[in-house]
LUMSEGU-835885 format. One record per residue: residue number from 1; x, z, y of N, C-alpha, C in turn. Coordinates in nm, 3 decimals. Layout:
# LUMSEGU-835885
{pt NUM,{X,Z,Y},{X,Z,Y},{X,Z,Y}} ...
//
This chain:
# LUMSEGU-835885
{pt 1,{-7.518,3.575,-3.519},{-7.595,3.738,-3.513},{-7.471,3.787,-3.435}} {pt 2,{-7.557,3.898,-3.371},{-7.483,3.953,-3.229},{-7.469,4.120,-3.345}} {pt 3,{-7.343,4.167,-3.262},{-7.306,4.301,-3.335},{-7.387,4.413,-3.339}} {pt 4,{-7.477,4.413,-3.217},{-7.588,4.533,-3.240},{-7.700,4.519,-3.335}} {pt 5,{-7.673,4.396,-3.405},{-7.788,4.386,-3.536},{-7.682,4.407,-3.637}} {pt 6,{-7.578,4.355,-3.668},{-7.505,4.390,-3.795},{-7.447,4.552,-3.786}} {pt 7,{-7.380,4.611,-3.657},{-7.386,4.737,-3.641},{-7.508,4.809,-3.546}} {pt 8,{-7.577,4.847,-3.569},{-7.696,4.936,-3.441},{-7.656,5.059,-3.456}} {pt 9,{-7.642,5.068,-3.277},{-7.570,5.205,-3.220},{-7.669,5.318,-3.303}} {pt 10,{-7.524,5.449,-3.306},{-7.538,5.536,-3.375},{-7.538,5.693,-3.283}} {pt 11,{-7.549,5.779,-3.330},{-7.560,5.907,-3.243},{-7.450,5.987,-3.300}} {pt 12,{-7.323,5.962,-3.341},{-7.240,6.023,-3.384},{-7.144,6.141,-3.301}} {pt 13,{-7.169,6.067,-3.149},{-7.093,6.150,-3.050},{-7.195,6.214,-2.918}} {pt 14,{-7.327,6.238,-3.023},{-7.410,6.265,-2.888},{-7.365,6.417,-2.871}} {pt 15,{-7.378,6.423,-2.727},{-7.325,6.579,-2.652},{-7.439,6.675,-2.734}} {pt 16,{-7.341,6.811,-2.760},{-7.462,6.939,-2.773},{-7.544,6.969,-2.655}} {pt 17,{-7.641,7.008,-2.683},{-7.763,7.054,-2.573},{-7.729,7.137,-2.460}} {pt 18,{-7.616,7.224,-2.528},{-7.574,7.294,-2.408},{-7.441,7.315,-2.428}} {pt 19,{-7.356,7.253,-2.364},{-7.218,7.217,-2.310},{-7.168,7.366,-2.299}} {pt 20,{-7.096,7.429,-2.405},{-7.019,7.565,-2.342},{-6.860,7.558,-2.337}} {pt 21,{-6.836,7.449,-2.387},{-6.649,7.436,-2.375},{-6.593,7.469,-2.221}} {pt 22,{-6.467,7.428,-2.238},{-6.448,7.462,-2.128},{-6.417,7.283,-2.003}} {pt 23,{-6.431,7.328,-1.896},{-6.366,7.197,-1.821},{-6.267,7.103,-1.869}} {pt 24,{-6.287,6.993,-1.901},{-6.153,6.881,-1.936},{-6.137,6.778,-1.820}} {pt 25,{-6.028,6.740,-1.791},{-5.975,6.665,-1.695},{-5.917,6.527,-1.735}} {pt 26,{-5.876,6.467,-1.625},{-5.745,6.334,-1.657},{-5.646,6.341,-1.741}} {pt 27,{-5.607,6.530,-1.728},{-5.459,6.557,-1.805},{-5.506,6.592,-1.946}} {pt 28,{-5.625,6.629,-1.959},{-5.657,6.632,-2.151},{-5.682,6.526,-2.185}} {pt 29,{-5.679,6.409,-2.102},{-5.725,6.265,-2.167},{-5.607,6.217,-2.204}} {pt 30,{-5.514,6.206,-2.083},{-5.378,6.134,-2.161},{-5.287,6.234,-2.210}} {pt 31,{-5.338,6.393,-2.244},{-5.257,6.450,-2.360},{-5.293,6.392,-2.475}} {pt 32,{-5.413,6.306,-2.510},{-5.501,6.269,-2.601},{-5.401,6.124,-2.632}} {pt 33,{-5.425,6.079,-2.534},{-5.371,5.917,-2.527},{-5.230,5.916,-2.571}} {pt 34,{-5.143,6.013,-2.521},{-5.012,6.043,-2.566},{-5.025,6.060,-2.772}} {pt 35,{-5.118,6.132,-2.815},{-5.100,6.178,-2.956},{-5.162,6.048,-2.992}} {pt 36,{-5.245,5.977,-2.956},{-5.284,5.816,-3.000},{-5.205,5.726,-3.038}} {pt 37,{-5.114,5.732,-2.921},{-4.976,5.660,-2.933},{-4.894,5.653,-3.042}} {pt 38,{-4.878,5.810,-3.009},{-4.802,5.861,-3.134},{-4.817,5.803,-3.258}} {pt 39,{-4.967,5.839,-3.329},{-5.020,5.783,-3.446},{-4.980,5.658,-3.447}} {pt 40,{-5.008,5.565,-3.359},{-4.964,5.420,-3.360},{-4.818,5.393,-3.408}} {pt 41,{-4.718,5.483,-3.361},{-4.598,5.445,-3.371},{-4.584,5.477,-3.540}} {pt 42,{-4.625,5.605,-3.555},{-4.641,5.680,-3.700},{-4.721,5.554,-3.851}} {pt 43,{-4.781,5.511,-3.798},{-4.846,5.405,-3.879},{-4.746,5.307,-3.909}} {pt 44,{-4.655,5.255,-3.817},{-4.579,5.180,-3.863},{-4.449,5.200,-3.962}} {pt 45,{-4.439,5.329,-3.988},{-4.322,5.391,-4.047},{-4.345,5.474,-4.186}} {pt 46,{-4.517,5.519,-4.166},{-4.539,5.608,-4.256},{-4.636,5.574,-4.373}} {pt 47,{-4.668,5.617,-4.482},{-4.800,5.555,-4.558},{-4.914,5.597,-4.499}} {pt 48,{-5.057,5.510,-4.511},{-5.164,5.592,-4.519},{-5.208,5.688,-4.545}} {pt 49,{-5.141,5.734,-4.697},{-5.162,5.877,-4.715},{-5.126,5.985,-4.650}} {pt 50,{-5.036,5.984,-4.617},{-4.941,6.076,-4.514},{-5.001,6.094,-4.381}} {pt 51,{-5.059,5.995,-4.346},{-5.144,6.045,-4.203},{-5.236,6.055,-4.192}} {pt 52,{-5.335,6.026,-4.315},{-5.494,6.087,-4.314},{-5.541,6.214,-4.286}} {pt 53,{-5.481,6.323,-4.308},{-5.505,6.455,-4.314},{-5.480,6.444,-4.174}} {pt 54,{-5.361,6.456,-4.082},{-5.350,6.488,-3.912},{-5.393,6.404,-3.863}} {pt 55,{-5.441,6.243,-3.903},{-5.498,6.147,-3.779},{-5.670,6.184,-3.787}} {pt 56,{-5.720,6.215,-3.911},{-5.856,6.268,-3.919},{-5.882,6.451,-3.872}} {pt 57,{-5.796,6.525,-3.864},{-5.809,6.616,-3.778},{-5.794,6.630,-3.652}} {pt 58,{-5.723,6.498,-3.586},{-5.689,6.484,-3.460},{-5.861,6.420,-3.405}} {pt 59,{-5.898,6.335,-3.519},{-5.994,6.263,-3.421},{-6.129,6.360,-3.468}} {pt 60,{-6.137,6.441,-3.548},{-6.224,6.583,-3.570},{-6.251,6.645,-3.450}} {pt 61,{-6.136,6.674,-3.395},{-6.081,6.780,-3.246},{-6.128,6.685,-3.168}} {pt 62,{-6.066,6.578,-3.118},{-6.149,6.502,-3.026},{-6.279,6.476,-3.016}} {pt 63,{-6.354,6.477,-3.078},{-6.524,6.445,-3.092},{-6.549,6.581,-3.038}} {pt 64,{-6.518,6.685,-3.095},{-6.552,6.814,-3.074},{-6.539,6.845,-2.933}} {pt 65,{-6.417,6.829,-2.910},{-6.378,6.831,-2.723},{-6.487,6.741,-2.670}} {pt 66,{-6.518,6.658,-2.662},{-6.587,6.566,-2.602},{-6.736,6.608,-2.607}} {pt 67,{-6.794,6.657,-2.747},{-6.930,6.707,-2.738},{-6.945,6.837,-2.662}} {pt 68,{-6.845,6.912,-2.672},{-6.866,7.076,-2.657},{-6.827,7.096,-2.520}} {pt 69,{-6.723,7.005,-2.398},{-6.662,7.039,-2.288},{-6.777,6.966,-2.189}} {pt 70,{-6.736,7.009,-2.096},{-6.796,6.969,-1.974},{-6.686,6.933,-1.887}} {pt 71,{-6.748,6.772,-1.803},{-6.627,6.723,-1.764},{-6.746,6.569,-1.666}} {pt 72,{-6.656,6.556,-1.598},{-6.703,6.420,-1.537},{-6.742,6.301,-1.608}} {pt 73,{-6.826,6.229,-1.557},{-6.888,6.124,-1.603},{-6.711,6.013,-1.652}} {pt 74,{-6.650,5.973,-1.570},{-6.513,5.934,-1.557},{-6.469,5.959,-1.671}} {pt 75,{-6.375,6.111,-1.679},{-6.324,6.178,-1.778},{-6.387,6.169,-1.894}} {pt 76,{-6.535,6.188,-1.918},{-6.607,6.160,-2.019},{-6.588,5.988,-2.109}} {pt 77,{-6.584,5.950,-2.022},{-6.582,5.779,-2.066},{-6.447,5.778,-2.069}} {pt 78,{-6.325,5.803,-2.014},{-6.165,5.766,-2.065},{-6.170,5.842,-2.196}} {pt 79,{-6.264,5.948,-2.227},{-6.238,6.038,-2.345},{-6.288,5.967,-2.472}} {pt 80,{-6.403,5.920,-2.414},{-6.461,5.808,-2.537},{-6.380,5.725,-2.596}} {pt 81,{-6.339,5.664,-2.491},{-6.241,5.547,-2.531},{-6.072,5.598,-2.610}} {pt 82,{-6.036,5.680,-2.627},{-5.939,5.719,-2.658},{-6.003,5.776,-2.824}} {pt 83,{-6.094,5.834,-2.807},{-6.169,5.830,-2.948},{-6.183,5.708,-3.037}} {pt 84,{-6.263,5.633,-2.931},{-6.248,5.511,-3.006},{-6.137,5.475,-3.066}} {pt 85,{-5.988,5.459,-3.005},{-5.877,5.429,-3.024},{-5.820,5.469,-3.150}} {pt 86,{-5.851,5.586,-3.145},{-5.786,5.695,-3.266},{-5.862,5.677,-3.361}} {pt 87,{-5.989,5.644,-3.391},{-6.095,5.604,-3.518},{-6.042,5.494,-3.519}} {pt 88,{-5.983,5.375,-3.463},{-5.928,5.277,-3.505},{-5.814,5.281,-3.600}} {pt 89,{-5.727,5.340,-3.544},{-5.610,5.413,-3.617},{-5.649,5.456,-3.761}} {pt 90,{-5.753,5.561,-3.723},{-5.780,5.635,-3.869},{-5.842,5.554,-3.960}} {pt 91,{-5.920,5.439,-3.906},{-6.003,5.340,-3.981},{-5.893,5.259,-4.081}} {pt 92,{-5.793,5.218,-3.954},{-5.726,5.150,-4.035},{-5.610,5.230,-4.139}} {pt 93,{-5.572,5.316,-4.134},{-5.514,5.425,-4.214},{-5.549,5.434,-4.345}} {pt 94,{-5.713,5.480,-4.325},{-5.803,5.486,-4.435},{-5.800,5.375,-4.525}} {pt 95,{-5.847,5.240,-4.473},{-5.842,5.146,-4.545},{-5.682,5.104,-4.566}} {pt 96,{-5.621,5.144,-4.577},{-5.463,5.098,-4.631},{-5.438,5.213,-4.736}} {pt 97,{-5.499,5.319,-4.708},{-5.526,5.402,-4.826},{-5.601,5.403,-4.929}} {pt 98,{-5.676,5.319,-4.920},{-5.792,5.225,-5.045},{-5.908,5.313,-5.015}} {pt 99,{-5.937,5.401,-4.912},{-6.064,5.496,-4.893},{-6.120,5.386,-4.791}} {pt 100,{-6.191,5.283,-4.879},{-6.287,5.217,-4.766},{-6.416,5.254,-4.691}} {pt 101,{-6.496,5.368,-4.806},{-6.603,5.411,-4.724},{-6.591,5.507,-4.585}} {pt 102,{-6.465,5.582,-4.619},{-6.424,5.665,-4.519},{-6.378,5.603,-4.379}} {pt 103,{-6.317,5.460,-4.398},{-6.249,5.387,-4.290},{-6.387,5.317,-4.240}} {pt 104,{-6.507,5.282,-4.342},{-6.616,5.193,-4.249},{-6.680,5.308,-4.167}} {pt 105,{-6.702,5.444,-4.194},{-6.776,5.543,-4.143},{-6.701,5.566,-4.046}} {pt 106,{-6.537,5.563,-4.003},{-6.490,5.610,-3.878},{-6.488,5.485,-3.790}} {pt 107,{-6.484,5.348,-3.831},{-6.485,5.236,-3.725},{-6.615,5.266,-3.678}} {pt 108,{-6.724,5.303,-3.740},{-6.878,5.304,-3.698},{-6.844,5.380,-3.543}} {pt 109,{-6.816,5.539,-3.612},{-6.786,5.640,-3.491},{-6.697,5.566,-3.382}} {pt 110,{-6.571,5.516,-3.413},{-6.530,5.441,-3.303},{-6.598,5.366,-3.193}} {pt 111,{-6.672,5.238,-3.290},{-6.764,5.167,-3.238},{-6.878,5.210,-3.145}} {pt 112,{-6.928,5.328,-3.214},{-7.000,5.459,-3.108},{-6.941,5.504,-2.989}} {pt 113,{-6.820,5.542,-2.977},{-6.767,5.576,-2.900},{-6.729,5.495,-2.775}} {pt 114,{-6.694,5.380,-2.822},{-6.653,5.255,-2.750},{-6.780,5.196,-2.673}} {pt 115,{-6.893,5.193,-2.727},{-7.004,5.149,-2.658},{-7.013,5.260,-2.565}} {pt 116,{-7.049,5.393,-2.582},{-7.087,5.463,-2.482},{-6.962,5.471,-2.378}} {pt 117,{-6.878,5.392,-2.380},{-6.739,5.413,-2.281},{-6.777,5.297,-2.199}} {pt 118,{-6.842,5.189,-2.238},{-6.849,5.046,-2.209},{-6.770,4.980,-2.238}} {pt 119,{-6.671,4.970,-2.319},{-6.545,4.913,-2.345},{-6.554,4.843,-2.441}} {pt 120,{-6.602,4.690,-2.390},{-6.619,4.613,-2.478},{-6.523,4.544,-2.560}} {pt 121,{-6.392,4.508,-2.507},{-6.280,4.522,-2.606},{-6.272,4.594,-2.700}} {pt 122,{-6.256,4.720,-2.714},{-6.239,4.803,-2.798},{-6.364,4.797,-2.922}} {pt 123,{-6.479,4.775,-2.869},{-6.557,4.788,-2.938},{-6.569,4.641,-3.000}} {pt 124,{-6.518,4.556,-2.981},{-6.496,4.421,-3.024},{-6.333,4.427,-3.133}} {pt 125,{-6.228,4.536,-3.100},{-6.153,4.555,-3.197},{-6.202,4.611,-3.310}} {pt 126,{-6.265,4.704,-3.315},{-6.306,4.811,-3.385},{-6.404,4.723,-3.506}} {pt 127,{-6.495,4.637,-3.466},{-6.538,4.554,-3.507},{-6.470,4.461,-3.610}} {pt 128,{-6.380,4.433,-3.545},{-6.292,4.321,-3.622},{-6.221,4.379,-3.718}} {pt 129,{-6.217,4.515,-3.660},{-6.072,4.583,-3.787},{-6.189,4.578,-3.915}} {pt 130,{-6.326,4.648,-3.875},{-6.405,4.658,-3.987},{-6.414,4.514,-4.049}} {pt 131,{-6.459,4.397,-3.975},{-6.469,4.289,-4.039},{-6.315,4.253,-4.114}} {pt 132,{-6.241,4.256,-4.113},{-6.107,4.261,-4.136},{-6.104,4.340,-4.321}} {pt 133,{-6.137,4.436,-4.316},{-6.165,4.538,-4.443},{-6.276,4.453,-4.548}} {pt 134,{-6.368,4.438,-4.432},{-6.485,4.400,-4.543},{-6.428,4.252,-4.596}} {pt 135,{-6.378,4.176,-4.534},{-6.298,4.043,-4.598},{-6.214,4.049,-4.703}} {pt 136,{-6.143,4.192,-4.726},{-6.058,4.234,-4.843},{-6.122,4.290,-4.960}} {pt 137,{-6.239,4.319,-4.925},{-6.297,4.437,-5.017},{-6.455,4.396,-5.103}} {pt 138,{-6.419,4.265,-5.126},{-6.543,4.199,-5.195},{-6.689,4.151,-5.120}} {pt 139,{-6.655,4.203,-4.992},{-6.800,4.130,-4.882},{-6.738,4.068,-4.784}} {pt 140,{-6.723,3.924,-4.826},{-6.632,3.829,-4.747},{-6.738,3.816,-4.640}} {pt 141,{-6.878,3.766,-4.718},{-6.965,3.688,-4.595},{-6.988,3.774,-4.491}} {pt 142,{-7.012,3.916,-4.516},{-7.020,4.027,-4.410},{-6.900,4.004,-4.312}} {pt 143,{-6.773,3.993,-4.346},{-6.666,3.977,-4.315},{-6.680,3.883,-4.203}} {pt 144,{-6.730,3.777,-4.239},{-6.720,3.642,-4.173},{-6.831,3.668,-4.056}} {pt 145,{-6.923,3.723,-4.105},{-7.039,3.755,-3.975},{-7.002,3.866,-3.896}} {pt 146,{-6.937,3.952,-3.942},{-6.870,4.071,-3.812},{-6.788,4.041,-3.760}} {pt 147,{-6.661,3.940,-3.790},{-6.572,3.864,-3.738},{-6.627,3.788,-3.608}} {pt 148,{-6.693,3.677,-3.631},{-6.778,3.636,-3.528},{-6.823,3.715,-3.435}} {pt 149,{-6.917,3.811,-3.479},{-7.014,3.888,-3.374},{-6.878,3.978,-3.304}} {pt 150,{-6.770,3.997,-3.362},{-6.691,4.039,-3.238},{-6.616,3.966,-3.151}} {pt 151,{-6.612,3.820,-3.211},{-6.549,3.739,-3.097},{-6.608,3.732,-2.999}} {pt 152,{-6.785,3.758,-3.027},{-6.850,3.731,-2.929},{-6.888,3.867,-2.833}} {pt 153,{-6.825,3.950,-2.906},{-6.859,4.092,-2.814},{-6.728,4.104,-2.738}} {pt 154,{-6.634,4.064,-2.792},{-6.515,4.058,-2.680},{-6.545,3.990,-2.600}} {pt 155,{-6.613,3.864,-2.549},{-6.664,3.790,-2.426},{-6.557,3.688,-2.416}} {pt 156,{-6.617,3.608,-2.336},{-6.525,3.477,-2.293},{-6.412,3.493,-2.223}} {pt 157,{-6.396,3.647,-2.088},{-6.310,3.689,-2.033},{-6.211,3.769,-2.072}} {pt 158,{-6.204,3.783,-2.210},{-6.111,3.880,-2.325},{-5.976,3.804,-2.278}} {pt 159,{-5.871,3.854,-2.258},{-5.726,3.799,-2.277},{-5.699,3.702,-2.357}} {pt 160,{-5.619,3.619,-2.343},{-5.600,3.501,-2.427},{-5.562,3.553,-2.539}} {pt 161,{-5.457,3.662,-2.543},{-5.387,3.711,-2.710},{-5.501,3.779,-2.767}} {pt 162,{-5.598,3.883,-2.708},{-5.701,3.909,-2.778},{-5.796,3.782,-2.896}} {pt 163,{-5.827,3.720,-2.801},{-5.917,3.606,-2.852},{-5.826,3.544,-2.971}} {pt 164,{-5.683,3.538,-2.936},{-5.628,3.459,-3.069},{-5.645,3.539,-3.207}} {pt 165,{-5.624,3.679,-3.173},{-5.648,3.754,-3.260},{-5.756,3.753,-3.351}} {pt 166,{-5.855,3.777,-3.243},{-6.041,3.735,-3.313},{-6.045,3.632,-3.375}} {pt 167,{-5.984,3.470,-3.359},{-5.995,3.344,-3.411},{-5.898,3.382,-3.525}} {pt 168,{-5.788,3.466,-3.524},{-5.726,3.495,-3.665},{-5.766,3.515,-3.768}} {pt 169,{-5.863,3.652,-3.738},{-5.970,3.694,-3.755},{-6.069,3.622,-3.864}} {pt 170,{-6.175,3.537,-3.778},{-6.232,3.457,-3.838},{-6.154,3.374,-3.931}} {pt 171,{-6.031,3.289,-3.914},{-5.979,3.228,-4.005},{-5.983,3.267,-4.148}} {pt 172,{-5.908,3.399,-4.154},{-5.906,3.457,-4.270},{-6.044,3.477,-4.334}} {pt 173,{-6.117,3.502,-4.247},{-6.295,3.558,-4.315},{-6.334,3.434,-4.368}} {pt 174,{-6.283,3.281,-4.310},{-6.320,3.151,-4.365},{-6.284,3.151,-4.492}} {pt 175,{-6.127,3.171,-4.516},{-6.038,3.132,-4.584},{-6.087,3.241,-4.681}} {pt 176,{-6.138,3.360,-4.708},{-6.177,3.446,-4.849},{-6.332,3.395,-4.847}} {pt 177,{-6.388,3.343,-4.787},{-6.561,3.241,-4.857},{-6.517,3.171,-4.861}} {pt 178,{-6.380,3.074,-4.882},{-6.353,2.948,-4.943},{-6.384,2.846,-4.884}} {pt 179,{-6.394,2.883,-4.738},{-6.446,2.739,-4.630},{-6.298,2.742,-4.573}} {pt 180,{-6.218,2.584,-4.603},{-6.100,2.564,-4.577},{-6.131,2.519,-4.429}} {pt 181,{-6.233,2.417,-4.422},{-6.185,2.320,-4.276},{-6.246,2.443,-4.171}} {pt 182,{-6.342,2.490,-4.164},{-6.369,2.605,-4.030},{-6.244,2.690,-4.025}} {pt 183,{-6.134,2.775,-4.132},{-6.054,2.815,-4.135},{-5.952,2.764,-4.039}} {pt 184,{-5.932,2.637,-4.063},{-5.838,2.559,-3.984},{-5.889,2.550,-3.858}} {pt 185,{-6.006,2.539,-3.821},{-6.043,2.505,-3.675},{-6.050,2.632,-3.612}} {pt 186,{-6.068,2.758,-3.690},{-6.051,2.871,-3.634},{-5.868,2.902,-3.612}} {pt 187,{-5.802,2.869,-3.669},{-5.656,2.885,-3.663},{-5.654,2.784,-3.523}} {pt 188,{-5.673,2.667,-3.531},{-5.632,2.576,-3.400},{-5.711,2.669,-3.273}} {pt 189,{-5.782,2.714,-3.288},{-5.846,2.784,-3.160},{-5.780,2.899,-3.132}} {pt 190,{-5.733,3.011,-3.244},{-5.587,3.086,-3.214},{-5.508,3.020,-3.095}} {pt 191,{-5.437,2.918,-3.233},{-5.356,2.863,-3.152},{-5.355,2.805,-2.978}} {pt 192,{-5.483,2.733,-2.957},{-5.501,2.730,-2.799},{-5.527,2.786,-2.743}} {pt 193,{-5.596,2.955,-2.791},{-5.598,3.055,-2.703},{-5.449,3.087,-2.666}} {pt 194,{-5.349,3.114,-2.774},{-5.182,3.136,-2.737},{-5.131,3.044,-2.632}} {pt 195,{-5.188,2.911,-2.659},{-5.141,2.835,-2.540},{-5.127,2.889,-2.379}} {pt 196,{-5.248,2.928,-2.392},{-5.315,2.983,-2.249},{-5.197,3.044,-2.177}} 
//
């Protein structure tokens, strides 16, 4: 199954008909990227509940900035990639805090943003994160299907460490549905990818 069948494109980031906001540039995207990095670091030391309000506030502001501002195509694409990165963190934090429906919604927003930015590795990472949540919350078969689709989305030219992560998620999904042999095969593929 391909990812677009499992998660059809949405329009959560459709620009407003008339953009009246200020013109943004690469420095605005760099500022957002620094804040995204800050949330990644904070997630290592703070609990999900402590980060939920600020990370969702930041995500909403970034989405509003994209929808309302004017920018070049390159800046818009870079901004969408940062929105996707921020959505991945927000989804992970929400999932960690037990807010699974909210996490799923934000992962889907991130997938939309990454698709619009034509950032396939990010699309795959977001789908893989959602697959991991599915595998751990009673939707094991959906987690397996989505983890496989995420690997396909990443493509054969994805970096070896990235492919290893996806194979590891597939192995976990197989484990959750009680399929030991395919889980071991996926772990072997993860090991082979790391050997590259």
